[in-house]
VOROKOL-889587 format. One record per residue (C-alpha): residue in one letter; y, z negated, x negated. Coordinates in steps of 0.02 Angstrom, whole numbers. Layout:
N
REC   r        v        w        u
REC   A        Y        Z        X
...
***
This chain:
728
REC   r        v        w        u
REC   M   -11548     3420      994
REC   D   -11703     3527      968
REC   V   -11849     3456     1068
REC   S   -11953     3614     1081
REC   C   -12088     3538      971
REC   L   -12107     3383     1078
REC   H   -12274     3444     1149
REC   V   -12346     3444      973
REC   V   -12308     3259      956
REC   V   -12375     3218     1128
REC   S   -12538     3312     1099
REC   T   -12567     3258      919
REC   K   -12665     3101      893
REC   A   -12572     3036      744
REC   P   -12645     2897      636
REC   P   -12569     2727      663
REC   L   -12413     2704      560
REC   V   -12400     2555      444
REC   L   -12221     2505      418
REC   G   -12164     2369      303
REC   G   -12041     2311      175
REC   V   -12063     2281       -9
REC   G   -12150     2123      -63
REC   H   -12244     2084       99
REC   V   -12424     2056       47
REC   N   -12493     2090      219
REC   K   -12419     2266      228
REC   V   -12502     2425      165
REC   R   -12418     2553       54
REC   R   -12473     2732       69
REC   E   -12478     2879      -51
REC   E   -12435     3055       -2
REC   N   -12552     3193      -58
REC   P   -12490     3372      -82
REC   N   -12555     3423       89
REC   G   -12452     3292      176
REC   A   -12598     3185      234
REC   N   -12589     2998      213
REC   K   -12717     2916       98
REC   R   -12736     2737      142
REC   I   -12769     2621       -2
REC   S   -12804     2470      105
REC   K   -12986     2455       48
REC   V   -12938     2424     -131
REC   Y   -12794     2314      -80
REC   R   -12908     2213       37
REC   K   -13027     2178     -107
REC   I   -12885     2119     -217
REC   R   -12815     2012      -77
REC   T   -12983     1932      -38
REC   R   -13018     1895     -221
REC   T   -12849     1817     -251
REC   R   -12818     1732      -84
REC   R   -12909     1570     -119
REC   R   -12842     1560     -295
REC   S   -12662     1595     -245
REC   D   -12650     1485      -90
REC   D   -12544     1357     -180
REC   V   -12422     1488     -244
REC   V   -12406     1579      -78
REC   R   -12387     1419       22
REC   L   -12251     1361      -97
REC   G   -12163     1527      -81
REC   L   -12167     1533      108
REC   N   -12093     1360      123
REC   G   -11935     1431       40
REC   L   -11816     1351      -82
REC   T   -11684     1227      -36
REC   S   -11627     1169     -207
REC   I   -11643     1197     -393
REC   Q   -11770     1056     -396
REC   D   -11880     1153     -274
REC   Q   -11876     1301     -391
REC   D   -11919     1194     -541
REC   K   -12068     1123     -448
REC   K   -12119     1299     -401
REC   V   -12107     1362     -579
REC   G   -12203     1210     -641
REC   K   -12342     1237     -515
REC   R   -12351     1420     -564
REC   K   -12370     1371     -747
REC   R   -12507     1246     -705
REC   A   -12596     1380     -605
REC   R   -12586     1500     -753
REC   K   -12658     1369     -870
REC   G   -12800     1331     -749
REC   C   -12954     1429     -703
REC   Y   -12865     1586     -645
REC   E   -12723     1701     -694
REC   L   -12575     1751     -586
REC   N   -12564     1936     -547
REC   V   -12419     2049     -503
REC   I   -12435     2014     -317
REC   H   -12397     1830     -348
REC   Y   -12247     1877     -454
REC   N   -12183     1992     -316
REC   I   -12193     1852     -188
REC   I   -12101     1728     -298
REC   I   -11968     1857     -347
REC   R   -11931     1890     -163
REC   I   -11914     1706     -121
REC   L   -11805     1668     -273
REC   G   -11700     1822     -234
REC   K   -11674     1768      -53
REC   A   -11613     1600     -120
REC   R   -11497     1697     -239
REC   K   -11564     1606     -392
REC   W   -11536     1751     -509
REC   V   -11567     1655     -671
REC   H   -11740     1607     -610
REC   V   -11772     1787     -557
REC   E   -11727     1849     -731
REC   N   -11834     1714     -813
REC   L   -11980     1762     -702
REC   W   -11958     1945     -750
REC   N   -11956     1900     -935
REC   E   -12114     1798     -914
REC   L   -12199     1941     -821
REC   Q   -12156     2056     -966
REC   A   -12213     1929    -1097
REC   N   -12380     1906    -1009
REC   G   -12411     2091    -1013
REC   T   -12417     2100     -822
REC   A   -12368     2276     -773
REC   P   -12234     2283     -637
REC   T   -12276     2394     -490
REC   N   -12173     2498     -370
REC   S   -12172     2347     -257
REC   T   -12102     2238     -398
REC   Y   -11956     2354     -429
REC   G   -11929     2382     -244
REC   T   -11924     2194     -215
REC   L   -11798     2171     -356
REC   I   -11685     2311     -293
REC   D   -11698     2243     -116
REC   V   -11654     2061     -153
REC   Y   -11511     2104     -272
REC   S   -11439     2226     -146
REC   K   -11450     2102       -2
REC   G   -11375     1971     -116
REC   G   -11219     2078     -135
REC   L   -11257     2132     -313
REC   R   -11265     2320     -288
REC   E   -11237     2371     -468
REC   E   -11369     2250     -531
REC   A   -11488     2315     -398
REC   L   -11468     2493     -461
REC   L   -11496     2436     -640
REC   W   -11674     2393     -587
REC   L   -11693     2574     -532
REC   Q   -11640     2629     -706
REC   R   -11768     2512     -785
REC   M   -11899     2583     -669
REC   N   -11859     2760     -724
REC   K   -11860     2712     -908
REC   Q   -12035     2645     -882
REC   G   -12082     2818     -817
REC   M   -12118     2754     -643
REC   E   -12059     2853     -492
REC   P   -12006     2761     -333
REC   D   -12132     2773     -193
REC   E   -12078     2803      -14
REC   V   -12040     2621       26
REC   T   -11941     2593     -135
REC   M   -11848     2756     -104
REC   G   -11801     2688       68
REC   I   -11736     2528      -10
REC   V   -11626     2625     -132
REC   V   -11558     2731       11
REC   Q   -11521     2570      108
REC   T   -11430     2501      -45
REC   Y   -11315     2652      -56
REC   K   -11292     2653      133
REC   K   -11244     2470      139
REC   S   -11102     2501       16
REC   G   -11043     2656      110
REC   D   -11100     2779      -25
REC   F   -11180     2897      100
REC   E   -11165     3049      -12
REC   K   -11258     2961     -153
REC   A   -11389     2902      -29
REC   E   -11417     3080       32
REC   N   -11420     3151     -144
REC   F   -11545     3020     -199
REC   F   -11661     3060      -55
REC   N   -11646     3249      -79
REC   N   -11685     3238     -265
REC   W   -11825     3113     -239
REC   S   -11908     3219     -103
REC   S   -11894     3373     -215
REC   G   -11980     3281     -357
REC   K   -11827     3240     -462
REC   P   -11814     3053     -497
REC   I   -11637     2984     -495
REC   N   -11568     2840     -595
REC   G   -11449     2704     -534
REC   R   -11297     2809     -577
REC   G   -11347     2942     -449
REC   K   -11397     3068     -584
REC   I   -11564     3149     -620
REC   A   -11661     3028     -730
REC   D   -11717     3076     -904
REC   T   -11904     3058     -875
REC   N   -12058     3166     -882
REC   N   -12125     3092     -723
REC   T   -12063     3232     -610
REC   R   -12185     3286     -476
REC   S   -12248     3463     -481
REC   Q   -12224     3485     -295
REC   P   -12093     3417     -176
REC   L   -12140     3301      -33
REC   L   -12136     3388      134
REC   T   -12193     3251      253
REC   F   -12135     3071      266
REC   S   -12176     2917      368
REC   S   -12076     2866      519
REC   Y   -12000     2727      411
REC   T   -11917     2859      300
REC   Y   -11858     2964      446
REC   N   -11785     2810      530
REC   T   -11694     2763      371
REC   L   -11622     2938      354
REC   M   -11566     2947      535
REC   D   -11480     2779      519
REC   M   -11396     2835      358
REC   Y   -11330     2995      438
REC   G   -11273     2899      591
REC   K   -11172     2774      490
REC   A   -11098     2918      390
REC   G   -11042     3002      553
REC   Q   -11156     3151      523
REC   L   -11223     3169      699
REC   Q   -11294     3344      673
REC   D   -11391     3291      518
REC   A   -11463     3142      612
REC   S   -11516     3256      755
REC   D   -11592     3383      634
REC   T   -11692     3244      550
REC   F   -11757     3186      719
REC   S   -11807     3364      765
REC   R   -11896     3387      597
REC   M   -11990     3226      627
REC   L   -12053     3293      793
REC   R   -12100     3462      719
REC   E   -12205     3379      586
REC   G   -12303     3282      716
REC   I   -12237     3110      666
REC   V   -12236     3001      821
REC   P   -12064     2922      846
REC   T   -12067     2733      857
REC   I   -11956     2622      962
REC   V   -11850     2600      805
REC   T   -11827     2790      799
REC   F   -11767     2800      978
REC   N   -11655     2648      964
REC   T   -11574     2723      808
REC   M   -11544     2892      888
REC   I   -11481     2818     1052
REC   H   -11358     2712      954
REC   I   -11298     2861      851
REC   C   -11276     2979     1000
REC   G   -11194     2846     1108
REC   N   -11072     2797      972
REC   N   -11017     2979      965
REC   G   -10998     2988     1154
REC   K   -11149     3105     1174
REC   F   -11221     3024     1330
REC   E   -11313     3181     1383
REC   E   -11411     3164     1222
REC   V   -11440     2981     1261
REC   D   -11514     3027     1431
REC   S   -11624     3158     1346
REC   L   -11689     3028     1223
REC   I   -11731     2907     1363
REC   K   -11832     3045     1450
REC   Q   -11924     3080     1288
REC   M   -11969     2896     1275
REC   E   -12046     2907     1448
REC   E   -12145     3063     1401
REC   L   -12212     2979     1245
REC   Q   -12244     2818     1340
REC   C   -12135     2727     1215
REC   L   -12069     2585     1321
REC   P   -11891     2526     1292
REC   D   -11878     2353     1216
REC   T   -11741     2224     1234
REC   R   -11645     2301     1088
REC   T   -11648     2471     1176
REC   Y   -11565     2397     1330
REC   N   -11442     2297     1225
REC   I   -11389     2457     1138
REC   L   -11367     2547     1304
REC   I   -11267     2402     1378
REC   S   -11155     2395     1224
REC   L   -11127     2583     1216
REC   H   -11081     2603     1399
REC   A   -10966     2451     1393
REC   K   -10883     2520     1237
REC   H   -10852     2686     1326
REC   H   -10780     2598     1480
REC   N   -10928     2632     1595
REC   I   -10955     2451     1644
REC   T   -11054     2502     1799
REC   A   -11187     2588     1693
REC   A   -11192     2438     1576
REC   G   -11228     2325     1724
REC   I   -11364     2443     1788
REC   Y   -11456     2440     1621
REC   F   -11445     2250     1620
REC   S   -11530     2247     1791
REC   K   -11659     2377     1736
REC   M   -11707     2270     1588
REC   K   -11752     2127     1705
REC   E   -11839     2243     1829
REC   N   -11951     2308     1688
REC   G   -12010     2133     1646
REC   L   -11901     2108     1493
REC   K   -11803     1948     1475
REC   P   -11622     1977     1422
REC   D   -11585     1887     1260
REC   Y   -11428     1804     1199
REC   V   -11358     1971     1138
REC   S   -11384     2049     1310
REC   Y   -11286     1913     1399
REC   R   -11152     1898     1267
REC   T   -11118     2086     1263
REC   L   -11103     2103     1451
REC   L   -11008     1941     1473
REC   Y   -10879     1991     1345
REC   A   -10862     2162     1428
REC   F   -10832     2078     1597
REC   S   -10710     1955     1519
REC   I   -10593     2081     1438
REC   R   -10591     2180     1601
REC   H   -10544     2026     1704
REC   M   -10703     2040     1809
REC   V   -10705     1856     1851
REC   G   -10841     1858     1985
REC   E   -10964     1958     1880
REC   A   -10928     1849     1729
REC   E   -10962     1689     1827
REC   D   -11130     1757     1889
REC   L   -11182     1788     1709
REC   I   -11122     1616     1657
REC   S   -11235     1538     1789
REC   E   -11385     1636     1724
REC   M   -11346     1587     1545
REC   D   -11335     1405     1595
REC   E   -11508     1418     1675
REC   F   -11581     1479     1510
REC   D   -11478     1357     1405
REC   F   -11394     1499     1311
REC   E   -11247     1447     1203
REC   F   -11080     1536     1220
REC   D   -11005     1602     1059
REC   E   -10825     1557     1025
REC   Y   -10759     1733     1048
REC   T   -10832     1748     1222
REC   H   -10765     1575     1259
REC   S   -10589     1627     1208
REC   A   -10601     1786     1312
REC   L   -10657     1687     1466
REC   T   -10518     1560     1444
REC   R   -10394     1704     1442
REC   I   -10462     1794     1596
REC   Y   -10454     1636     1700
REC   I   -10272     1615     1646
REC   E   -10228     1796     1682
REC   A   -10315     1785     1852
REC   G   -10202     1638     1896
REC   M   -10348     1515     1890
REC   L   -10265     1389     1775
REC   Q   -10375     1240     1821
REC   K   -10534     1340     1790
REC   S   -10469     1400     1623
REC   W   -10435     1222     1570
REC   S   -10605     1163     1632
REC   W   -10687     1302     1532
REC   F   -10589     1255     1377
REC   E   -10638     1072     1396
REC   R   -10820     1120     1417
REC   Y   -10830     1207     1249
REC   H   -10714     1122     1125
REC   P   -10798      949     1120
REC   K   -10952     1028     1038
REC   G   -10849     1044      880
REC   K   -10903     1223      850
REC   M   -10736     1304      883
REC   S   -10652     1379      731
REC   S   -10466     1371      697
REC   E   -10455     1553      746
REC   C   -10527     1524      920
REC   Y   -10428     1363      947
REC   S   -10273     1466      909
REC   A   -10330     1603     1029
REC   S   -10347     1475     1171
REC   I   -10178     1396     1134
REC   D   -10102     1570     1124
REC   A   -10177     1619     1293
REC   F   -10095     1469     1378
REC   G    -9931     1490     1285
REC   E    -9915     1678     1316
REC   H    -9918     1648     1503
REC   G    -9791     1508     1498
REC   H    -9916     1364     1520
REC   I    -9834     1259     1385
REC   L    -9908     1094     1444
REC   E   -10086     1161     1432
REC   A   -10049     1241     1263
REC   E    -9988     1072     1201
REC   K   -10142      983     1270
REC   A   -10257     1112     1189
REC   G   -10169     1084     1023
REC   Q   -10186      894     1040
REC   E   -10374      910     1068
REC   R   -10397      970      889
REC   K   -10400      828      765
REC   N   -10347      918      608
REC   L   -10222     1050      654
REC   T   -10196     1192      531
REC   V   -10044     1299      499
REC   R   -10121     1430      613
REC   E   -10114     1315      766
REC   F    -9936     1261      726
REC   N    -9884     1444      715
REC   I    -9960     1478      886
REC   M    -9867     1330      961
REC   I    -9703     1391      886
REC   K    -9736     1559      968
REC   A    -9777     1473     1134
REC   Y    -9614     1374     1131
REC   G    -9521     1534     1094
REC   I    -9597     1620     1246
REC   G    -9555     1467     1351
REC   R    -9376     1466     1282
REC   E    -9396     1289     1217
REC   Y    -9308     1323     1054
REC   N    -9281     1142     1004
REC   K    -9467     1108     1019
REC   A    -9504     1263      915
REC   C    -9395     1193      775
REC   E    -9469     1019      793
REC   T    -9646     1089      781
REC   F    -9599     1183      623
REC   D    -9520     1028      545
REC   C    -9672      924      596
REC   M    -9783     1031      485
REC   E    -9690      979      329
REC   K    -9697      795      381
REC   L    -9887      808      396
REC   G    -9900      884      222
REC   L    -9935     1060      284
REC   L    -9839     1200      202
REC   P    -9771     1327      327
REC   D    -9825     1502      281
REC   K    -9733     1668      292
REC   C    -9788     1688      473
REC   S    -9716     1516      517
REC   Y    -9544     1559      448
REC   S    -9542     1737      514
REC   S    -9593     1685      689
REC   L    -9463     1548      704
REC   I    -9324     1656      631
REC   Q    -9364     1798      752
REC   I    -9369     1676      899
REC   L    -9201     1597      857
REC   S    -9118     1764      818
REC   G    -9179     1839      981
REC   A    -9110     1688     1074
REC   D    -8935     1720     1003
REC   L    -8950     1566      890
REC   P    -8917     1644      720
REC   H    -8828     1488      656
REC   V    -8988     1388      684
REC   A    -9095     1525      605
REC   V    -8994     1538      443
REC   P    -9057     1373      365
REC   Y    -9237     1429      393
REC   V    -9201     1595      307
REC   R    -9132     1500      158
REC   K    -9284     1383      154
REC   M    -9397     1534      162
REC   Q    -9302     1608       15
REC   E    -9320     1446      -85
REC   R    -9508     1446      -54
REC   G    -9520     1623     -123
REC   L    -9589     1689       41
REC   V    -9456     1822       69
REC   V    -9535     1986       16
REC   D    -9422     2104      113
REC   C    -9260     2105      210
REC   I    -9338     2084      383
REC   P    -9292     1898      406
REC   Y    -9112     1932      353
REC   C    -9107     2087      463
REC   A    -9153     1987      619
REC   V    -9015     1859      591
REC   I    -8884     1990      543
REC   L    -8922     2084      704
REC   S    -8903     1923      803
REC   F    -8730     1891      726
REC   V    -8680     2071      766
REC   K    -8733     2051      948
REC   L    -8619     1900      960
REC   G    -8477     2000      881
REC   Q    -8475     1887      727
REC   L    -8464     2027      600
REC   D    -8393     1914      464
REC   M    -8549     1805      470
REC   A    -8659     1960      469
REC   E    -8571     2024      312
REC   E    -8582     1854      229
REC   L    -8770     1845      255
REC   F    -8790     2025      194
REC   T    -8697     1980       34
REC   E    -8807     1825       12
REC   M    -8962     1933       32
REC   I    -8903     2053     -103
REC   G    -8869     1904     -216
REC   F    -9054     1858     -206
REC   T    -9097     2038     -255
REC   V    -9178     2069      -86
REC   Q    -9164     2255      -60
REC   P    -9086     2307      106
REC   D    -9169     2447      202
REC   K    -9090     2580      312
REC   F    -9109     2471      466
REC   V    -8996     2334      395
REC   F    -8870     2465      343
REC   G    -8885     2546      514
REC   I    -8846     2382      602
REC   L    -8687     2356      501
REC   I    -8632     2538      511
REC   N    -8657     2541      699
REC   A    -8567     2375      718
REC   F    -8412     2431      624
REC   A    -8416     2603      704
REC   G    -8418     2517      873
REC   V    -8258     2422      836
REC   G    -8175     2575      760
REC   S    -8174     2512      581
REC   V    -8192     2676      488
REC   E    -8163     2601      316
REC   K    -8300     2469      328
REC   A    -8423     2587      413
REC   A    -8394     2715      275
REC   N    -8413     2577      144
REC   Y    -8588     2536      205
REC   V    -8631     2720      215
REC   N    -8586     2735       31
REC   K    -8685     2579      -13
REC   M    -8835     2649       77
REC   G    -8821     2811      -21
REC   N    -8805     2717     -184
REC   S    -8965     2623     -141
REC   G    -9057     2789     -132
REC   L    -9080     2777       55
REC   R    -9050     2918      177
REC   G    -8972     2888      345
REC   N    -9065     2908      508
REC   P    -9014     2990      673
REC   V    -8955     2823      745
REC   I    -8834     2798      601
REC   Y    -8775     2979      605
REC   N    -8743     2972      792
REC   S    -8642     2812      773
REC   L    -8537     2890      636
REC   I    -8504     3048      736
REC   K    -8451     2939      883
REC   L    -8333     2843      768
REC   Y    -8262     3000      686
REC   T    -8233     3080      856
REC   K    -8143     2923      915
REC   V    -8022     2928      768
REC   G    -8016     3117      755
REC   F    -8096     3139      583
REC   L    -8161     3317      599
REC   Q    -8218     3347      419
REC   E    -8318     3184      410
REC   A    -8394     3222      581
REC   E    -8445     3397      525
REC   E    -8528     3331      366
REC   T    -8624     3201      465
REC   Y    -8674     3328      598
REC   K    -8749     3438      461
REC   L    -8855     3291      403
REC   L    -8908     3261      582
REC   R    -8958     3443      601
REC   S    -9065     3434      444
REC   S    -9157     3280      506
REC   E    -9324     3294      593
REC   A    -9256     3229      759
REC   G    -9102     3340      757
REC   P    -8939     3304      847
REC   D    -8944     3229     1021
REC   V    -8837     3282     1169
REC   Y    -8708     3145     1141
REC   S    -8672     3194      960
REC   S    -8663     3378     1006
REC   N    -8540     3340     1146
REC   C    -8434     3240     1024
REC   M    -8425     3392      909
REC   I    -8381     3506     1057
REC   D    -8243     3383     1102
REC   L    -8174     3384      924
REC   Y    -8177     3574      916
REC   S    -8105     3588     1092
REC   E    -7956     3478     1046
REC   R    -7919     3596      901
REC   G    -7954     3758      994
REC   M    -8097     3801      875
REC   V    -8186     3913      999
REC   P    -8326     3993      892
REC   Q    -8384     3825      824
REC   A    -8384     3745      997
REC   E    -8476     3895     1072
REC   E    -8610     3886      937
REC   I    -8651     3704      973
REC   F    -8643     3731     1162
REC   G    -8761     3880     1144
REC   D    -8887     3774     1049
REC   L    -8876     3638     1180
REC   K    -8898     3759     1323
REC   Q    -9047     3843     1241
REC   K    -9133     3675     1222
REC   G    -9092     3628     1402
REC   G    -8979     3486     1345
REC   A    -8808     3547     1404
REC   N    -8744     3423     1533
REC   E    -8591     3395     1641
REC   F    -8486     3333     1494
REC   S    -8535     3485     1388
REC   Y    -8475     3606     1522
REC   A    -8317     3506     1557
REC   M    -8267     3505     1372
REC   M    -8295     3693     1358
REC   L    -8194     3723     1517
REC   C    -8050     3618     1449
REC   M    -8056     3713     1284
REC   Y    -8043     3883     1371
REC   R    -7898     3819     1475
REC   R    -7813     3754     1317
REC   V    -7827     3922     1228
REC   G    -7775     4020     1384
REC   R    -7944     4100     1421
REC   I    -7934     4056     1606
REC   E    -8065     4181     1667
REC   K    -8192     4110     1545
REC   G    -8147     3936     1605
REC   I    -8167     3986     1788
REC   A    -8340     4057     1746
REC   F    -8388     3887     1679
REC   A    -8316     3804     1835
REC   N    -8425     3915     1945
REC   S    -8577     3873     1839
REC   M    -8543     3688     1861
REC   F    -8538     3712     2051
REC   E    -8700     3811     2049
REC   L    -8791     3688     1935
REC   G    -8733     3535     2032
REC   L    -8644     3465     1880
REC   L    -8496     3392     1975
REC   T    -8530     3206     1987
REC   G    -8375     3122     1914
REC   N    -8185     3122     1901
REC   L    -8186     3207     1731
REC   S    -8270     3365     1796
REC   Y    -8169     3380     1957
REC   N    -8005     3344     1867
REC   S    -8046     3474     1733
REC   I    -8075     3609     1866
REC   I    -7923     3559     1971
REC   G    -7817     3560     1811
REC   L    -7886     3733     1766
REC   Y    -7840     3805     1937
REC   A    -7670     3717     1935
REC   S    -7626     3787     1764
REC   D    -7659     3962     1830
REC   G    -7563     3931     1993
REC   R    -7718     3944     2103
REC   L    -7664     3823     2240
REC   N    -7802     3865     2365
REC   E    -7943     3842     2238
REC   A    -7864     3681     2175
REC   V    -7850     3609     2351
REC   E    -8027     3664     2397
REC   T    -8093     3578     2242
REC   F    -7993     3423     2288
REC   W    -8073     3417     2463
REC   E    -8246     3443     2385
REC   M    -8208     3293     2277
REC   I    -8163     3188     2430
REC   K    -8321     3244     2524
REC   S    -8426     3193     2373
REC   S    -8354     3016     2388
REC   I    -8273     3029     2217
REC   Q    -8108     2936     2213
REC   P    -7960     3038     2147
REC   D    -7861     2957     2005
REC   D    -7691     2982     1923
REC   S    -7752     3136     1830
REC   T    -7807     3217     1994
REC   F    -7637     3197     2077
REC   R    -7543     3249     1921
REC   S    -7641     3413     1918
REC   L    -7607     3440     2103
REC   G    -7424     3399     2075
REC   V    -7409     3538     1946
REC   V    -7469     3671     2067
REC   L    -7362     3600     2211
REC   V    -7206     3612     2104
REC   R    -7250     3793     2065
REC   F    -7254     3828     2251
REC   G    -7084     3754     2285
REC   A    -7111     3568     2314
REC   S    -6976     3460     2237
REC   K    -7019     3357     2085
REC   D    -6959     3198     2172
REC   T    -7078     3227     2317
REC   V    -7224     3262     2200
REC   S    -7181     3108     2096
REC   K    -7182     2999     2252
REC   L    -7352     3075     2301
REC   V    -7426     3041     2131
REC   Y    -7352     2864     2128
REC   K    -7414     2826     2304
REC   H    -7595     2882     2274
REC   G    -7603     2836     2092
***
């Protein structure tokens, strides 16, 4: 951030800045002359105000009291008419005041009527009138209507002044149209009036020269706009321009920039801004400290947040509710129980109320700290006030239930007189966590008895709980009820129950539910198909697995690596090479690619058939990726032995020794068998003793391989058979 011009600001005695919103009669608007100096029009305004004050006391007093009903407005309009018929006439200032009050009350019909009357009386609306109308419509959530007033203003040939321009920028900013806000400002400052559609207005009221200097109000508005748009550099440039032009930053300026820089993690800039405040003798206010506390807490520097809280008190500022709430919530979510309790004591001293979100967070930290009694005491302290929403009641019940405190969760639920579906759903979840499945079902059924309709979350939660507890038979009726209520929008509920049946090995029930789902035109996804394909692949049912693969393809769904791996495993088990190859190609084309297991299955298939080049290609890919394991090497070794390439097999055996890949019977037996087939008795026996030293128990295959080589060296077959029988 450029601060080279800071000395100009410090040394320049700038005129006092008058900031204010549209429609406030005690604020002064200023005009900008071409040289950038500020002409104050307060003298004229003061005369008008003095002349009209006594005559307009009734109108102003009525306006400031606000409106609480349509009757209030009717009285107000009646009084205004009586005033007009009396000894004086209402002027535009009175209209502006009444428009603002009616707008705040969102009585748009009365606002329109007042505007029509103003027009009929020949009272000329001013910049303040239009600014007030744009402001109240925008704050009332009627953005498009607000911008229509800007169009009317342009049609009248009136150009927005600086305050009205700021209101329009705020209107765009509030709706997230940052680009339009920036374009409006740029065109306005260059002398090109813009209509409510964001285009250059068709008016002859264009200024001959652009405005080069603005008030701090405008700069603050721009910086805030850039900050909310995430344009940190533009905000910083605007601040630097403000300093160069000798405009003294206000506390609002610094608070805005500190907030923008901190939100973007630029804490060096934040420190620089604080130093500038000191140089300009612009003392931080409570909002400054609240921003600093919030920013540091948000960026996980809770120590710095605490330091600024202490500094605020040291500098004679009293922390407000926001200060305490921000820091207390930060302590709560970090389980800083001691620090949180200190703040609670201070808040109690000042009679500060606790908002429901902080209350929920504190209830949870006491629970998670193992302080169950304190958590319950805290809950009891807050809920009798009747200010707790359903959301926060649910959060408290959830906190107890998640940690298995079912009794407390039940008590918390009983404390609320009119339970909603939300609380019932939380209790169902709590019973699920506590494995009290009967109570979960009873709670669900109780909703219907009380006239509450369970929602999608109610059904989904209970179905997931029962399916996860291996109770698919209990879950099925709830799936069917959910279907009857029209709450099934996807196959997820069915999927959970089908998976549960598969886990229990009840594949017939899984298929039956799948068929029922299809009958209701609920489209299965690849996960449901994957469950069934994996299930039938696991039991070796090629026909049914392939059937679901075909159904999945007909549904326009592509398989995923999990499905492909299961199929390759199945095809390897039954020796279906062609099907395995086709599936492996699909696996290779997927983003994840084949895993080690699938690749080893393919090596095994090729090894059994002596298909050396194909096996070598897959092994090479595995080795290059660092995935070749003990099984990969063993399968390759067996293949070379099978095709008579003993030397190649021995090379693999040596590699397995060097890489430490001899950890099981399969590897040792493969090497012993390789040496035995080539008549290498010494190597076979040495490998056998290595196997014994490694505490790996020889099996039938080990002794059969040793028997082969012993027979070759003259041992009788009977003796070898007895040896194999004895140790096998």
